[in-house]
Each structure stands twice: as C-alpha cells, then as structure tokens.
C-alpha positions in Angstrom: -87.6 -181.3 53.0 -88.3 -177.8 51.8 -85.5 -175.7 50.4 -85.9 -173.1 53.1 -85.5 -175.6 55.9 -82.5 -177.2 54.1 -80.8 -173.8 53.8 -81.5 -173.0 57.5 -80.0 -176.4 58.6 -76.9 -175.7 56.4 -76.6 -172.2 57.9 -76.8 -173.6 61.4 -74.2 -176.2 60.6 -71.9 -173.6 59.2 -72.2 -171.4 62.3 -71.5 -174.4 64.5 -68.0 -174.9 63.2 -67.2 -171.2 63.5 -68.6 -171.1 67.1 -66.5 -174.2 68.0 -63.4 -172.5 66.6 -64.1 -169.3 68.6 -64.6 -171.4 71.7 -61.4 -173.3 71.3 -59.5 -170.1 70.5 -60.6 -168.6 73.8 -59.6 -171.8 75.7 -56.1 -171.7 74.1 -55.7 -168.0 74.7 -55.4 -167.0 71.0 -54.1 -163.4 70.7 -56.7 -160.6 70.3 -55.6 -159.8 66.7 -56.3 -163.3 65.5 -59.5 -163.7 67.5 -60.8 -160.6 65.8 -59.7 -162.0 62.4 -61.5 -165.3 63.3 -64.7 -163.3 63.9 -64.5 -162.0 60.3 -64.1 -165.4 58.7 -66.9 -166.2 56.4 -65.9 -169.6 55.0 -63.8 -172.7 55.8 -61.3 -171.6 53.2 -60.8 -168.3 55.0 -60.6 -170.1 58.3 -57.9 -172.3 56.9 -56.0 -169.3 55.6 -55.9 -167.9 59.1 -55.0 -171.3 60.5 -52.0 -171.6 58.2 -50.9 -168.1 59.0 -50.8 -169.0 62.7 -49.8 -172.7 62.2 -46.8 -172.8 64.6 -48.9 -171.5 67.5 -51.9 -173.7 66.5 -50.0 -177.0 66.4 -48.1 -176.3 69.6 -51.4 -175.5 71.3 -53.4 -178.3 69.7 -55.8 -175.8 68.2 -58.3 -176.7 67.0 -58.7 -180.1 68.5 -58.2 -183.2 66.3 -61.9 -184.0 66.9 -62.9 -180.6 65.6 -60.6 -181.0 62.6 -62.1 -184.4 61.8 -65.7 -183.3 62.2 -65.5 -179.9 60.4 -62.4 -179.8 58.2 -61.8 -183.3 56.9 -62.8 -182.2 53.4 -60.3 -179.4 53.1 -57.4 -181.2 51.2 -57.9 -178.7 48.3 -56.7 -176.0 50.7 -53.6 -178.0 51.9 -54.9 -179.4 55.2 -55.2 -183.2 55.4 -56.8 -185.2 58.3 -56.6 -189.0 58.5 -55.5 -189.4 54.8 -53.4 -192.1 53.3 -51.1 -190.9 50.5 -49.7 -193.0 47.6 -47.0 -190.8 46.2 -49.2 -187.7 45.4 -47.2 -184.6 44.3 -47.8 -181.6 46.7 -46.4 -178.3 45.6 -49.2 -175.9 44.9 -49.5 -174.4 48.4 -46.8 -172.7 50.4 -48.0 -174.5 53.5 -49.3 -178.1 53.9 -50.6 -179.4 57.2 -51.0 -183.1 58.0 -52.9 -184.6 61.0 -52.7 -188.3 61.6 -51.8 -189.0 57.9 -49.8 -191.9 56.5 -48.1 -193.0 53.3 -45.8 -191.2 50.9 -45.9 -187.8 49.3 -43.6 -186.1 46.8 -42.8 -182.4 46.9 -40.4 -179.8 45.5 -40.2 -176.5 43.8 -43.2 -175.2 41.9 -41.5 -173.0 39.3 -44.7 -171.5 37.9 -46.0 -170.4 41.3 -42.5 -169.8 42.8 -43.3 -171.9 45.8 -41.2 -174.2 47.9 -43.7 -175.9 50.3 -43.4 -175.9 54.1 -44.7 -179.2 55.5 -46.3 -179.4 59.0 -47.0 -182.8 60.7 -49.0 -183.4 63.9 -51.2 -186.0 65.7 -49.4 -189.2 64.9 -48.4 -189.0 61.2 -46.5 -191.9 59.7 -45.2 -190.5 56.4 -42.4 -190.5 54.0 -41.4 -187.3 52.1 -39.7 -187.8 48.7 -38.6 -185.5 45.9 -40.1 -185.1 42.5 -37.9 -187.2 40.2 -35.9 -185.4 37.5 -36.3 -182.0 39.1 -34.1 -179.3 37.6 -32.2 -178.9 40.9 -32.2 -180.0 44.5 -34.8 -178.2 46.6 -34.5 -177.7 50.4 -37.9 -178.3 52.0 -38.6 -177.6 55.7 -40.4 -180.2 57.7 -42.0 -179.0 61.0 -42.9 -181.9 63.3 -45.1 -181.3 66.3 -45.3 -184.0 68.9 -44.9 -187.7 68.2 -44.9 -188.6 64.5 -42.7 -190.7 62.2 -41.5 -188.8 59.2 -39.0 -190.2 56.8 -37.2 -187.6 54.8 -35.5 -188.5 51.5 -32.1 -186.9 50.9 -31.5 -187.1 47.1 -30.4 -185.0 44.1 -34.0 -183.8 44.0 -34.7 -183.1 47.7 -33.0 -182.0 50.8 -35.3 -181.9 53.9 -34.5 -179.8 57.0 -36.4 -181.2 60.0 -37.5 -179.1 62.9 -39.1 -180.8 66.0 -41.4 -179.2 68.5 -43.2 -180.3 71.6 -46.9 -179.7 72.1 -48.8 -178.6 75.2 
C-alpha cells in the first residue's frame, strides 16, 4: 500500500470515531457548550479530557456506548480510561480522574505528593474490582469512588486508605 493511501485510511478512521462521538452526543442530548467543545477536539487525548470533565453526566447517560469505547478507546489507559482490563495491583495515582468500564482485579491508589493529586475513581459497565491503598503511605488518604450502575467494588479501609463510595443509577 502506498503511503498516501495509508494516510488517507488513517484519516478516515480518525474521523469515524469523532463522527460517532458527535452522533451519540446528539442522541444523549449533550449540552450545547460541550457539543461545541467536542467539535473542536483534534485527538483522542483531547476527547478523553472532555469526557473526564463531563464524566458524571456521561456515565449516567451511558455516553459513549460501551461498544464505541471498546472499538475506539480501548488503547487509552495512558490517559486514565480503561476498558475490559484486568488489574493485578497496579498503582494508579498520576491522574485526578480514572474511569473503569467492565474492568476486574485489584488496583492500589493514594496521594501523589509530587503532583498534589488524590484520584477520583469512576466505575461503570460491570466492573468487579478491589481498591486498596499504597502500603506505607505517609498518612491515610480519603479517595472517592463513584459507582454507576451494577458493579462490585471492594474498598479497603486501612491506615493508608479510606474510601467514600457514591452510587448512581444509569439511564
């Protein structure tokens, strides 16, 4: 395949995920301000930043659909969004917001002193996870867990971690 054709195919694929997000945003009646912001998005990273800024609304609405997330965003763990991932005790504390869709296993979290971050964790679409603290932390950290729909989330209460759970229905 010639380079020009390859670049054209990549461009078409990139525009398809954005077109799908815009379509689903209309179906779910996203507010005008965020629809305009979505129009300006140039990369998946920027799309995820917008998603995380509107995460409560998005998870309650089921936006975007799990099938769209799987198809177009399953490679976005570096940005704090995980789909269908199994965890084995990974430490997550570099983002202020983490979002988990249909994930399983155990994560560890707590205060990131260097970045001054206490992560907020969001769970949706059938997660089966345990949240634990980072051993030998300097002090106990209170981490909010936002659970949308039916998920099983076990939250450790220890000298390292205190989780506050908030449960929400989905439409």
